[in-house]
Structures are given as structure tokens and as C-alpha cells.
N, C-alpha and C positions, 0 to 999 in steps of 0.2 A: 423561459416562462416560469413563473412561480408555481409551486405545488399548490394543489387545491385542498390540501389537508395538512394539519400541523404535525410536526415531528413527534414521534412516540417511540421512546427507547424501551425495549424489552430484552430480558435475558434470553439468549439463544441456547438451544439444546446442546450444540457441539461444545460450547464453552465449559460445560459441566461434565462431559464424558471423559473417563480415563483415556489416555492417548492410545492404549492398546485394545480398547473396546471395539469389537467388530463394527458397531454402528459408527464409531468415530472414524475408523479406517475407511469405511464406505463413504462417509460424508466428505472426507478429505479428497477422495477420488472424484466425487461429484463436484467439488470446488474447482478442480482442474478443468472440468468440462465447462463450468460456469464462467471461468476466466476466459476460455476460448470463445464462448458465446458473446461475452461482453467485449471481446477484443482488447483486454487489458494490456497484454504485452505490447501490442502495436501502439496503443495510446501512450504508454509510458516511454517506449523506445523513441517515438517521434518527438516527444517533449524533451527527452535527454539529448537527442541529436541536435535539436534546435538550440538548446542551452549551450552546448559545446561549440556549435557553429557560429553563434551570435556573440560570444564573448571573445573579444580580441586577445585577451590574456591567456585564453585556453586553446588557441589555435595550435594544433599539433601536439597537444598535451593529452595525457590520459587521466581520468579521474582515479587517483591512486587509492582512495579510500571511499567505499560505498557501504551504506547500511540500509537494510530493510527492516522496519519495525513491524511486528506482527507477521513474521515471514512464513509461518506455518511450515509446510514440508519443503519449502525452498524451490519448488519446481517452476514457479513463475519467474523467479530470479534466474533460474537456470536457462529458461528460454531467452531472457534478455542477454545472458552471458554468451549464448551462441551467436547472437546478433552482433555483439560488440567485441568479442575476444580477439578478432583479427586486428582491430584498431587499438584495443586496450589489453595487451597480453599479460599484464602483471598487476592486476587489481587485488587489493586486500578487501575482502567482502565480509561484513558482519551480518549474520542472520539472527534477529532478536525475536524471541517468543517465550511464553511461559513454559512451554513444553518442548522438549527436543524430539521432533518428529521428522528431522531431516535424515533420510536414509543414507547408508554408507555408499550406495550406488550413486546417489545424487552428489554427495561430497566428492566422490572419486571423479565424477564427470567435470566438476568445477576444477579439480586439480589437473585433469587432462587438458583443460583449456588454458592452464597456466595461472589460474586464480587461487589465491590463498583464502581459505574459508575458516571463520570461527563462528561457532554457534553459541549465542548468549542466551542462557536460560534464566530469565528474570522477568518479573512483572514490569511492564513498560513504565508505570507510574513511579515505581521504585527507581528504575533507571533514570527517569526524567529528573529525579531529585538531585542527581549528581552525574551527568553524562561524563564519562571518563576521558574522552578524546574528541578530536575534530574529524569530520567527514566531508569529503568534497561534494557528495551527493547523498541525500537521504530520501527514502521512498516508503510509502505505505500503500497497500492495496487491500480494499475491502476490510479495513481495520479501524479507522478513526470513528466510524459510525457506532462502534460498541460503547462509546463514552458520552457522558453528558457534557454540557457546555463548560462547566467549571473544570472538569478533568481535561478536556481538549485545550483549554486555556493554559493549564499547567504544562501539558505536553508541548504545545506550540512555543511557549516561553523557553523551554529547554532546547527545542530544535533550533530556535533563532540564535541560541548561543553556540551551538556545536556544528552548524553547517551554513553554507551560503546559498544552498539550493535544496528545496524540499518539494516533493510532489506527493499528493494523495489522490488515489483513484478510488472513488466510493460509489455506492448505489445512489442513483438519482431518485429522489422522492417525487413521485408523480403518478397519475392514473395509469399511463401506459406501462411504465416499468412494474407497477403493482399488478396489473393484469397479466403481464408476461411472467412474473414470478409465480403466479398461480397455475401456470401451464408447464412448469418444470417436470411434473410427473410424466409428461409425454416424452421426455428425453430419457426416461428410466431412472430419474433421480430418486433417492431413498426418502423414506418418511421424514427423517431428520432434516434433510436438505429442503424438502418441500415446505416444512414449517419455518425453518430458519430463513429461507429466501424471502418469504413474505415479511417477516419481522425486520430483515435487513433493509428492505425498501422503505418500510414505515419509519425506520430510524435513520434513513439516508438524508441527503442534503439537496437544497435548491437555492437559487439566487446567489446571494453573497454571504451566506450564513457562516462559512468558515473564514472568510476574509475579515469579518467583524471580530473574530476571536484571535487573529494573529496579532502579536504585539507590535505596536507602532512606537518604536523608540527613536532615538536620534539617528540610528542607522536607516538608510533609505532602502525600502523594499519595493520591488515591482511585483504586484499581485495579479494573477489571472485566476478566474474562477467561472465555471459554467458547465453547461451540458457538454458531454463528450460521447461520441458514438450514439448507439440507440438507447442504452440504459444507464450510462455512467455519468458521474459528476466529478469533474477534475478541479483540483486546487493546486496552484503552483506559486511558491514564494521564492523570489530570486533577489539576493542582495545586490544592489546596484553598486558597482565598483566606481569610486570617485576618482 
């Protein structure tokens, strides 16, 4: 169902706080809770599992190279690693963000699972200008909504060149998610998170808005987009192997 109000992009407070600011540290902890409330790890895990299971060429293979853009503290990806490490014991994982807020304990847990981790500290639009390598799977969670349509187009053009499968799990723009975002204070969320959550929903997506921004080149892409879970909006682009 389409949202009943237009998309409005606003700068979020957390984006401008130093990474060691106590408010930023608290807000990142809040985001872990928000991800659990939204069921982000489960939504992404099911989509990845479906991708691997439905591609005949990938049967029995592991995704050797995985990248998360806008990875933040890396804890969402760590939850996915715990789900998939038994099947994929030797993944090379890239965590991309402007700030390095991935703790040593988080990195050590990836290593314990057998995954090699590199943290890429770079602005994603600078990275998009010249993505250095190829990834089997690319992910974004609560990240793409920070950008306007022209910036998303640039990012998507880059992703279409460097991966065959990309998923974004974003806020769903609608009255119910907006109402829910205003109740986060009941969970103990900080003032920063209470403000940013509302702004995130207003900047979120509905309908086929992201599909319209994905490049339609000679390569064939299977696109899925729509509501996921109670409050999320999922977009998946999968290159169809000829």
C-alpha cells in the first residue's frame, strides 16, 4: 500500500555526532534494539537463504565475499554471521562506513567464526565512484534512506557493477510505522533516537520507489520490492544468470 505522505529527507542527529560522543554511543545501542524490533536480521537472512537456495549455480557454494554498506557497529552483520557461519565458514566480509565504530570484541567474534573482516572507513559516495572489487552479496540496513534520489541512483549504478545480488532493508514510509516510531521512548530509547526514528520513517520508502532508481541496462535484473515485517521496506536486486 502506498504511503499517504510524500518522502521528506532530513539530516539525522546521529550523523553529525562524533563517534565517541556519549549520545552517539547510546544511539548505536538503541539501533541494535530497533533492529531487533524490526526483525531486520531475520528478514535479511531469509532473503539471502532464498537467493542461495534458488540459484542452481550456487548450490553447495558459500558467498566468499560479502559487503555491508553503512555497516555502523557491525553487530547486525554479526547476528547474520552466527546464522550462516556453519554453512559459510570462510567468508571475506567488508564493513563500510564513514566512521570505524566496530569494536575489537565484534571483530574478534567474526574471526572466531572463521570470517575475515575488513573495516572500510570511507564515504559511500566516494566509494561508489570507483568500487575496487566484486562481492557475491551486498547488503544495506537502515542506510539508503539517508540519501536523495540522485545520490541513490549513483549508489545503485555502482552496486550494479560490483555485485550480482543486493538487498536493502529500510524504514517503511507510512502512518503505522510513523506512529510506532513516536513510541520508541517507551522502550527506553534516548532523545537522539526518538528524534532520528521519526525522521527515518519520513525519509523511508514505499511502493516501487527504489526499483525506479535501479539501473536498467542490458543485463537482466529480477527486482523485488515491498513491505516486509511490521515496519520495514525491502528491496532486492538479483542479476538473472543467462
